[in-house]
C-alpha atoms as a printed R data frame, in Angstrom:
    type eleno elety resid chain resno        x       y       z
1   ATOM     1    CA   MET     A     1  -82.091 131.241 226.363
2   ATOM     2    CA   LYS     A     2  -83.406 131.231 222.789
3   ATOM     3    CA   LEU     A     3  -86.180 128.862 221.704
4   ATOM     4    CA   ARG     A     4  -86.594 129.671 218.046
5   ATOM     5    CA   HIS     A     5  -86.254 126.379 216.193
6   ATOM     6    CA   LEU     A     6  -89.659 125.145 215.074
7   ATOM     7    CA   THR     A     7  -89.334 122.704 212.197
8   ATOM     8    CA   VAL     A     8  -91.966 121.024 210.071
9   ATOM     9    CA   GLU     A     9  -91.340 117.827 208.125
10  ATOM    10    CA   LYS     A    10  -94.060 116.771 205.741
11  ATOM    11    CA   ASN     A    11  -94.299 113.380 204.078
12  ATOM    12    CA   GLN     A    12  -97.295 111.113 204.579
13  ATOM    13    CA   VAL     A    13  -97.226 112.326 208.162
14  ATOM    14    CA   LEU     A    14  -96.590 115.911 209.262
15  ATOM    15    CA   TYR     A    15  -93.955 116.109 212.033
16  ATOM    16    CA   ILE     A    16  -93.694 119.279 214.111
17  ATOM    17    CA   LYS     A    17  -90.568 119.604 216.278
18  ATOM    18    CA   LEU     A    18  -89.697 122.245 218.853
19  ATOM    19    CA   TYR     A    19  -86.149 122.638 220.165
20  ATOM    20    CA   PRO     A    20  -83.688 125.379 221.189
21  ATOM    21    CA   VAL     A    21  -80.938 127.014 219.184
22  ATOM    22    CA   ILE     A    22  -77.748 125.025 219.693
23  ATOM    23    CA   SER     A    23  -75.455 127.018 221.975
24  ATOM    24    CA   ASN     A    24  -73.359 126.604 225.110
25  ATOM    25    CA   ASP     A    25  -76.357 127.677 227.188
26  ATOM    26    CA   SER     A    26  -78.777 125.174 225.677
27  ATOM    27    CA   ARG     A    27  -76.234 122.369 226.005
28  ATOM    28    CA   ASP     A    28  -75.278 123.077 229.605
29  ATOM    29    CA   GLN     A    29  -78.668 124.325 230.846
30  ATOM    30    CA   PRO     A    30  -81.371 123.009 228.472
31  ATOM    31    CA   PRO     A    31  -84.701 124.807 228.917
32  ATOM    32    CA   ILE     A    32  -87.610 123.104 230.640
33  ATOM    33    CA   ALA     A    33  -90.757 124.423 228.986
34  ATOM    34    CA   SER     A    34  -94.483 124.369 229.599
35  ATOM    35    CA   PHE     A    35  -96.476 125.360 226.519
36  ATOM    36    CA   ASN     A    36  -99.531 124.970 224.335
37  ATOM    37    CA   ILE     A    37  -99.151 124.250 220.634
38  ATOM    38    CA   GLY     A    38 -101.816 124.169 217.977
39  ATOM    39    CA   MET     A    39 -102.255 124.271 214.223
40  ATOM    40    CA   ARG     A    40 -104.687 126.068 211.938
41  ATOM    41    CA   CYS     A    41 -105.214 125.312 208.275
42  ATOM    42    CA   SER     A    42 -106.485 127.828 205.709
43  ATOM    43    CA   ALA     A    43 -108.825 125.259 204.162
44  ATOM    44    CA   ARG     A    44 -112.331 126.127 205.323
45  ATOM    45    CA   ASP     A    45 -113.449 122.577 206.009
46  ATOM    46    CA   HIS     A    46 -110.369 121.662 208.026
47  ATOM    47    CA   PRO     A    47 -110.741 121.747 211.831
48  ATOM    48    CA   ASN     A    48 -108.157 123.395 214.080
49  ATOM    49    CA   LEU     A    49 -105.857 120.939 215.834
50  ATOM    50    CA   GLY     A    50 -104.422 121.239 219.320
51  ATOM    51    CA   HIS     A    51 -101.880 119.220 221.236
52  ATOM    52    CA   PRO     A    52 -102.500 118.473 224.926
53  ATOM    53    CA   GLN     A    53 -100.711 121.009 227.119
54  ATOM    54    CA   ILE     A    54  -97.048 120.212 227.673
55  ATOM    55    CA   GLU     A    55  -95.722 120.721 231.181
56  ATOM    56    CA   ASP     A    56  -92.073 120.829 232.302
57  ATOM    57    CA   LYS     A    57  -90.674 119.265 229.140
58  ATOM    58    CA   GLN     A    58  -86.901 119.447 228.748
59  ATOM    59    CA   LEU     A    59  -86.009 120.668 225.248
60  ATOM    60    CA   LYS     A    60  -82.409 119.915 224.351
61  ATOM    61    CA   ASN     A    61  -82.416 117.846 221.163
62  ATOM    62    CA   PRO     A    62  -84.583 117.927 218.003
63  ATOM    63    CA   GLY     A    63  -86.270 114.694 219.080
64  ATOM    64    CA   ASP     A    64  -87.371 115.832 222.533
65  ATOM    65    CA   PHE     A    65  -90.741 117.150 221.312
66  ATOM    66    CA   ILE     A    66  -92.321 115.730 218.163
67  ATOM    67    CA   TRP     A    67  -95.994 116.127 217.254
68  ATOM    68    CA   ALA     A    68  -97.020 113.735 214.487
69  ATOM    69    CA   ILE     A    69 -100.142 114.765 212.548
70  ATOM    70    CA   GLU     A    70 -101.632 112.136 210.271
71  ATOM    71    CA   THR     A    71 -104.683 114.166 209.234
72  ATOM    72    CA   PRO     A    72 -104.602 115.153 205.518
73  ATOM    73    CA   LEU     A    73 -103.871 118.872 205.132
74  ATOM    74    CA   ALA     A    74 -104.521 121.429 202.431
75  ATOM    75    CA   GLY     A    75 -103.736 125.105 202.001
76  ATOM    76    CA   LYS     A    76 -101.667 127.315 204.262
77  ATOM    77    CA   ILE     A    77 -100.622 125.950 207.667
78  ATOM    78    CA   ILE     A    78 -100.262 128.205 210.716
79  ATOM    79    CA   ILE     A    79  -98.576 126.799 213.831
80  ATOM    80    CA   GLU     A    80  -99.068 128.670 217.095
81  ATOM    81    CA   VAL     A    81  -96.964 128.157 220.230
82  ATOM    82    CA   GLU     A    82  -97.846 129.752 223.570
83  ATOM    83    CA   PHE     A    83  -95.221 129.402 226.288
84  ATOM    84    CA   ILE     A    84  -96.678 129.210 229.785
85  ATOM    85    CA   ASP     A    85  -93.429 128.862 231.709
86  ATOM    86    CA   LEU     A    86  -89.729 128.433 231.027
87  ATOM    87    CA   LYS     A    87  -87.266 127.025 233.540
88  ATOM    88    CA   ILE     A    88  -83.531 126.362 233.622
89  ATOM    89    CA   GLU     A    89  -81.532 123.948 235.761
90  ATOM    90    CA   TYR     A    90  -79.309 126.621 237.234
91  ATOM    91    CA   GLN     A    91  -80.012 125.160 240.662
92  ATOM    92    CA   ASP     A    92  -81.956 122.279 242.188
93  ATOM    93    CA   PRO     A    93  -84.891 122.360 241.753
94  ATOM    94    CA   PRO     A    94  -85.018 124.169 238.388
95  ATOM    95    CA   PHE     A    95  -86.447 127.673 238.647
96  ATOM    96    CA   SER     A    96  -88.594 129.761 236.351
97  ATOM    97    CA   ILE     A    97  -86.975 132.661 234.545
98  ATOM    98    CA   TRP     A    98  -90.393 134.311 234.106
99  ATOM    99    CA   LYS     A    99  -92.083 134.079 237.490
100 ATOM   100    CA   GLU     A   100  -91.322 136.649 240.148
101 ATOM   101    CA   SER     A   101  -90.936 134.113 242.932
102 ATOM   102    CA   VAL     A   102  -87.146 134.013 242.418
103 ATOM   103    CA   LEU     A   103  -86.396 137.680 241.813
104 ATOM   104    CA   PRO     A   104  -88.413 140.202 239.804
105 ATOM   105    CA   LEU     A   105  -86.853 140.819 236.400
106 ATOM   106    CA   GLY     A   106  -87.164 144.557 236.943
107 ATOM   107    CA   ARG     A   107  -84.891 144.356 239.978
108 ATOM   108    CA   CYS     A   108  -82.249 142.520 237.966
109 ATOM   109    CA   MET     A   109  -82.471 145.125 235.200
110 ATOM   110    CA   GLU     A   110  -82.055 147.953 237.716
111 ATOM   111    CA   ALA     A   111  -78.876 146.338 239.018
112 ATOM   112    CA   LEU     A   112  -77.587 145.877 235.470
113 ATOM   113    CA   PHE     A   113  -78.427 149.486 234.616
114 ATOM   114    CA   SER     A   114  -76.488 150.677 237.658
115 ATOM   115    CA   LEU     A   115  -73.501 148.646 236.546
116 ATOM   116    CA   GLY     A   116  -73.668 150.295 233.143
117 ATOM   117    CA   GLN     A   117  -73.801 153.708 234.810
118 ATOM   118    CA   MET     A   118  -70.415 153.063 236.359
119 ATOM   119    CA   LEU     A   119  -68.989 153.028 232.831
120 ATOM   120    CA   SER     A   120  -71.124 155.653 231.105
121 ATOM   121    CA   GLU     A   121  -70.882 158.188 233.957
122 ATOM   122    CA   ASN     A   122  -67.263 157.447 234.839
123 ATOM   123    CA   ILE     A   123  -68.033 156.584 238.488
124 ATOM   124    CA   LEU     A   124  -64.887 156.003 240.576
125 ATOM   125    CA   PRO     A   125  -62.711 154.300 237.921
126 ATOM   126    CA   ASP     A   126  -59.398 152.795 239.027
127 ATOM   127    CA   ILE     A   127  -57.872 151.677 235.730
128 ATOM   128    CA   THR     A   128  -57.313 153.333 232.338
129 ATOM   129    CA   ILE     A   129  -57.425 151.481 229.041
130 ATOM   130    CA   ASN     A   130  -55.242 153.029 226.344
131 ATOM   131    CA   ASP     A   131  -55.923 152.063 222.754
132 ATOM   132    CA   SER     A   132  -54.673 153.160 219.355
133 ATOM   133    CA   ASN     A   133  -56.266 156.617 219.438
134 ATOM   134    CA   GLY     A   134  -57.574 157.381 222.913
135 ATOM   135    CA   SER     A   135  -58.265 156.101 226.415
136 ATOM   136    CA   VAL     A   136  -61.241 154.843 228.423
137 ATOM   137    CA   PRO     A   137  -61.568 154.662 232.237
138 ATOM   138    CA   ALA     A   138  -62.782 151.387 233.746
139 ATOM   139    CA   HIS     A   139  -62.878 149.317 236.948
140 ATOM   140    CA   ARG     A   140  -60.459 146.517 237.807
141 ATOM   141    CA   ALA     A   141  -62.977 144.387 239.705
142 ATOM   142    CA   ILE     A   142  -65.476 144.274 236.835
143 ATOM   143    CA   LEU     A   143  -62.808 143.538 234.218
144 ATOM   144    CA   ALA     A   144  -61.283 140.824 236.404
145 ATOM   145    CA   THR     A   145  -64.686 139.249 237.043
146 ATOM   146    CA   ARG     A   146  -65.491 139.002 233.330
147 ATOM   147    CA   SER     A   147  -62.077 137.982 231.998
148 ATOM   148    CA   PRO     A   148  -59.459 135.602 233.440
149 ATOM   149    CA   VAL     A   149  -56.849 137.441 231.363
150 ATOM   150    CA   PHE     A   150  -57.623 140.740 233.078
151 ATOM   151    CA   HIS     A   151  -57.789 138.913 236.411
152 ATOM   152    CA   SER     A   152  -54.274 137.596 235.874
153 ATOM   153    CA   MET     A   153  -52.995 141.070 234.975
154 ATOM   154    CA   PHE     A   154  -54.258 142.533 238.241
155 ATOM   155    CA   SER     A   155  -53.338 139.551 240.433
156 ATOM   156    CA   HIS     A   156  -49.657 139.392 239.556
157 ATOM   157    CA   ASN     A   157  -46.908 141.971 239.617
158 ATOM   158    CA   LEU     A   158  -47.296 142.998 236.008
159 ATOM   159    CA   LYS     A   159  -46.990 146.510 234.617
160 ATOM   160    CA   GLU     A   160  -50.782 146.801 234.268
161 ATOM   161    CA   LYS     A   161  -51.136 146.407 238.040
162 ATOM   162    CA   GLU     A   162  -48.303 148.780 238.847
163 ATOM   163    CA   LEU     A   163  -49.225 151.551 236.378
164 ATOM   164    CA   SER     A   164  -53.047 151.120 236.568
165 ATOM   165    CA   THR     A   165  -53.189 151.102 232.773
166 ATOM   166    CA   ILE     A   166  -53.898 148.532 230.071
167 ATOM   167    CA   ASN     A   167  -52.628 149.052 226.534
168 ATOM   168    CA   ILE     A   168  -54.863 147.661 223.798
169 ATOM   169    CA   SER     A   169  -53.204 148.772 220.581
170 ATOM   170    CA   ASP     A   170  -55.154 146.481 218.229
171 ATOM   171    CA   MET     A   171  -58.585 148.077 218.760
172 ATOM   172    CA   SER     A   172  -59.976 151.481 217.853
173 ATOM   173    CA   ILE     A   173  -61.344 153.687 220.600
174 ATOM   174    CA   GLU     A   174  -64.882 153.072 219.314
175 ATOM   175    CA   ALA     A   175  -64.487 149.287 219.358
176 ATOM   176    CA   CYS     A   176  -62.883 149.419 222.798
177 ATOM   177    CA   LYS     A   177  -65.846 151.373 224.197
178 ATOM   178    CA   VAL     A   178  -68.282 148.848 222.712
179 ATOM   179    CA   PHE     A   179  -66.221 145.997 224.198
180 ATOM   180    CA   LEU     A   180  -66.521 147.603 227.622
181 ATOM   181    CA   GLU     A   181  -70.251 148.168 227.107
182 ATOM   182    CA   TYR     A   182  -70.636 144.420 226.632
183 ATOM   183    CA   ILE     A   183  -68.590 143.671 229.733
184 ATOM   184    CA   TYR     A   184  -70.696 146.090 231.784
185 ATOM   185    CA   GLY     A   185  -73.946 144.694 230.387
186 ATOM   186    CA   ASN     A   186  -75.368 147.736 228.582
187 ATOM   187    CA   ILE     A   187  -74.556 147.105 224.920
188 ATOM   188    CA   LYS     A   188  -77.248 147.780 222.296
189 ATOM   189    CA   HIS     A   189  -78.037 145.186 219.631
190 ATOM   190    CA   ASP     A   190  -77.419 147.447 216.644
191 ATOM   191    CA   VAL     A   191  -74.044 148.515 218.059
192 ATOM   192    CA   PHE     A   192  -73.109 144.895 218.730
193 ATOM   193    CA   PHE     A   193  -73.930 144.025 215.117
194 ATOM   194    CA   ILE     A   194  -71.664 146.762 213.756
195 ATOM   195    CA   TYR     A   195  -68.646 145.837 215.924
196 ATOM   196    CA   ARG     A   196  -69.091 142.060 216.215
197 ATOM   197    CA   LEU     A   197  -65.844 141.241 214.367
198 ATOM   198    CA   SER     A   198  -63.829 143.441 216.716
199 ATOM   199    CA   LEU     A   199  -65.734 141.971 219.645
200 ATOM   200    CA   LEU     A   200  -64.931 138.444 218.480
201 ATOM   201    CA   GLN     A   201  -61.238 139.307 218.386
202 ATOM   202    CA   ALA     A   202  -61.432 140.770 221.912
203 ATOM   203    CA   ALA     A   203  -63.453 137.820 223.215
204 ATOM   204    CA   ASP     A   204  -60.820 135.400 221.955
205 ATOM   205    CA   LYS     A   205  -57.898 137.481 223.247
206 ATOM   206    CA   TYR     A   206  -59.347 138.076 226.714
207 ATOM   207    CA   ASP     A   207  -61.078 134.689 227.077
208 ATOM   208    CA   ILE     A   208  -64.738 135.734 227.355
209 ATOM   209    CA   PRO     A   209  -66.658 132.648 226.118
210 ATOM   210    CA   ASP     A   210  -70.170 134.133 226.230
211 ATOM   211    CA   LEU     A   211  -69.141 137.059 224.012
212 ATOM   212    CA   LYS     A   212  -67.377 134.706 221.617
213 ATOM   213    CA   GLU     A   213  -70.495 132.535 221.407
214 ATOM   214    CA   ALA     A   214  -72.711 135.593 220.823
215 ATOM   215    CA   CYS     A   215  -70.479 136.686 217.926
216 ATOM   216    CA   ASN     A   216  -70.406 133.155 216.569
217 ATOM   217    CA   GLU     A   217  -74.216 132.943 216.515
218 ATOM   218    CA   SER     A   218  -74.598 136.401 214.979
219 ATOM   219    CA   LEU     A   219  -72.098 135.737 212.177
220 ATOM   220    CA   GLN     A   220  -74.053 132.640 211.140
221 ATOM   221    CA   GLN     A   221  -77.239 134.608 210.561
222 ATOM   222    CA   ASP     A   222  -76.269 136.689 207.521
223 ATOM   223    CA   ILE     A   223  -73.878 134.537 205.477
224 ATOM   224    CA   ASP     A   224  -74.047 135.366 201.762
225 ATOM   225    CA   ALA     A   225  -71.932 135.192 198.607
226 ATOM   226    CA   ASN     A   226  -70.132 138.422 199.490
227 ATOM   227    CA   ASN     A   227  -68.856 137.311 202.896
228 ATOM   228    CA   VAL     A   228  -68.849 133.508 202.955
229 ATOM   229    CA   PHE     A   229  -65.085 133.179 202.344
230 ATOM   230    CA   GLU     A   230  -64.243 135.856 204.897
231 ATOM   231    CA   ARG     A   231  -66.457 134.041 207.418
232 ATOM   232    CA   LEU     A   232  -64.665 130.780 206.657
233 ATOM   233    CA   GLN     A   233  -61.324 132.406 207.439
234 ATOM   234    CA   ILE     A   234  -62.771 133.853 210.651
235 ATOM   235    CA   ALA     A   235  -64.141 130.454 211.649
236 ATOM   236    CA   SER     A   236  -60.732 128.868 211.103
237 ATOM   237    CA   LEU     A   237  -58.828 131.634 212.900
238 ATOM   238    CA   TYR     A   238  -61.011 131.680 216.008
239 ATOM   239    CA   ARG     A   239  -61.885 127.967 216.086
240 ATOM   240    CA   LEU     A   240  -65.629 128.264 215.446
241 ATOM   241    CA   PRO     A   241  -66.796 124.920 214.040
242 ATOM   242    CA   GLU     A   242  -70.484 125.923 213.894
243 ATOM   243    CA   LEU     A   243  -69.689 128.984 211.786
244 ATOM   244    CA   LYS     A   244  -67.463 126.923 209.501
245 ATOM   245    CA   SER     A   245  -70.206 124.336 208.996
246 ATOM   246    CA   SER     A   246  -72.734 127.062 208.201
247 ATOM   247    CA   CYS     A   247  -70.407 128.535 205.571
248 ATOM   248    CA   LEU     A   248  -69.752 125.154 203.976
249 ATOM   249    CA   ARG     A   249  -73.460 124.389 203.837
250 ATOM   250    CA   HIS     A   250  -74.104 127.769 202.220
251 ATOM   251    CA   PHE     A   251  -72.006 127.288 199.103
252 ATOM   252    CA   VAL     A   252  -71.958 123.494 198.872
253 ATOM   253    CA   LYS     A   253  -75.340 122.108 199.878
254 ATOM   254    CA   PHE     A   254  -77.266 125.143 198.641
255 ATOM   255    CA   GLY     A   255  -75.422 125.188 195.289
256 ATOM   256    CA   LYS     A   256  -73.905 128.647 195.782
257 ATOM   257    CA   ILE     A   257  -70.434 127.418 194.836
258 ATOM   258    CA   TYR     A   258  -71.378 127.731 191.142
259 ATOM   259    CA   ASP     A   259  -72.297 131.398 191.559
260 ATOM   260    CA   ILE     A   260  -68.934 132.408 193.026
261 ATOM   261    CA   ARG     A   261  -66.440 130.303 191.086
262 ATOM   262    CA   GLU     A   262  -63.919 133.110 190.574
263 ATOM   263    CA   GLU     A   263  -63.968 134.064 194.245
264 ATOM   264    CA   PHE     A   264  -63.680 130.385 195.141
265 ATOM   265    CA   ASN     A   265  -60.569 129.924 192.974
266 ATOM   266    CA   SER     A   266  -58.980 133.017 194.508
267 ATOM   267    CA   PHE     A   267  -59.820 131.766 197.988
268 ATOM   268    CA   LEU     A   268  -58.173 128.388 197.348
269 ATOM   269    CA   GLN     A   269  -54.889 130.109 196.474
270 ATOM   270    CA   HIS     A   270  -54.615 131.682 199.931
271 ATOM   271    CA   ALA     A   271  -56.542 129.411 202.303
272 ATOM   272    CA   ASN     A   272  -54.720 127.092 204.671
273 ATOM   273    CA   ARG     A   273  -54.484 123.422 203.836
274 ATOM   274    CA   ASP     A   274  -56.794 122.130 206.564
275 ATOM   275    CA   LEU     A   275  -59.581 124.473 205.481
276 ATOM   276    CA   ILE     A   276  -59.242 123.396 201.848
277 ATOM   277    CA   VAL     A   277  -59.464 119.748 202.922
278 ATOM   278    CA   ASP     A   278  -62.649 120.505 204.877
279 ATOM   279    CA   ILE     A   279  -64.200 122.193 201.841
280 ATOM   280    CA   PHE     A   280  -63.510 119.330 199.466
281 ATOM   281    CA   GLN     A   281  -64.688 116.813 202.035
282 ATOM   282    CA   GLU     A   282  -67.969 118.740 202.234
283 ATOM   283    CA   VAL     A   283  -68.210 118.719 198.443
284 ATOM   284    CA   LEU     A   284  -67.629 114.947 198.332
285 ATOM   285    CA   ASP     A   285  -70.245 114.364 201.023
286 ATOM   286    CA   ALA     A   286  -72.749 116.463 199.069
287 ATOM   287    CA   LEU     A   287  -72.054 114.544 195.849
288 ATOM   288    CA   LYS     A   288  -72.861 111.253 197.600
289 ATOM   289    CA   GLY     A   289  -76.478 112.318 197.620
290 ATOM   290    CA   PHE     A   290  -76.706 112.369 193.817
């Protein structure tokens, strides 16, 4: 669960809001947080401000926690947040993901590490995945647990069940190994970043929503003039409305469309009709503000 959205709105009153990143997790299981929040100002004569401690506050929407500060401010503002506890409504009552009363985090990590060992050390595999330039051993039960597509392959009298092999011809051996590392829970962040486009394709093909959401969130974080049109096509192909909105905001609301006019014209010649309509609708909405 990621809690990284801290926004500040300053007019005559300073509004500080704390809310989670919008994702499937935060929508289905919004965090329940206990925390302290305070503010320091660089002006020497300005006192530090502190909000009364917040306990068991559900944070789902931007309006769930708002701290209005009417005191005049000057200089640099530093906002400090100290989380005391964080709970999720995975069961009733909600339980803390930090306290050891449920299950020590170290024990969970040991179990996850052991699962990863099954892949990395080739422990008793019972299925072979063949790709475009190699093969990787794996385990039916783990694949079936993580993907309904794999589950269907092994549950019905298909060739994958009979031959104990799966042919994945549209992935390289390196991408296939990284895909399995994600499934087994031992993928590294830098490796994920490198192969996220291949992982998105696999997540969509094999119906793994959490991987698709992880790719979706990652692809929104580094949109620029060099990749915005490619990301738009990806968003359209894999039905990622959040990614599409982020791309549209990048070159419409932030004025980037004027910096990439030639690329934009080339893009319009090949983009599908629905995507072009969305772009011009975004442009029209932006112009309403002038």
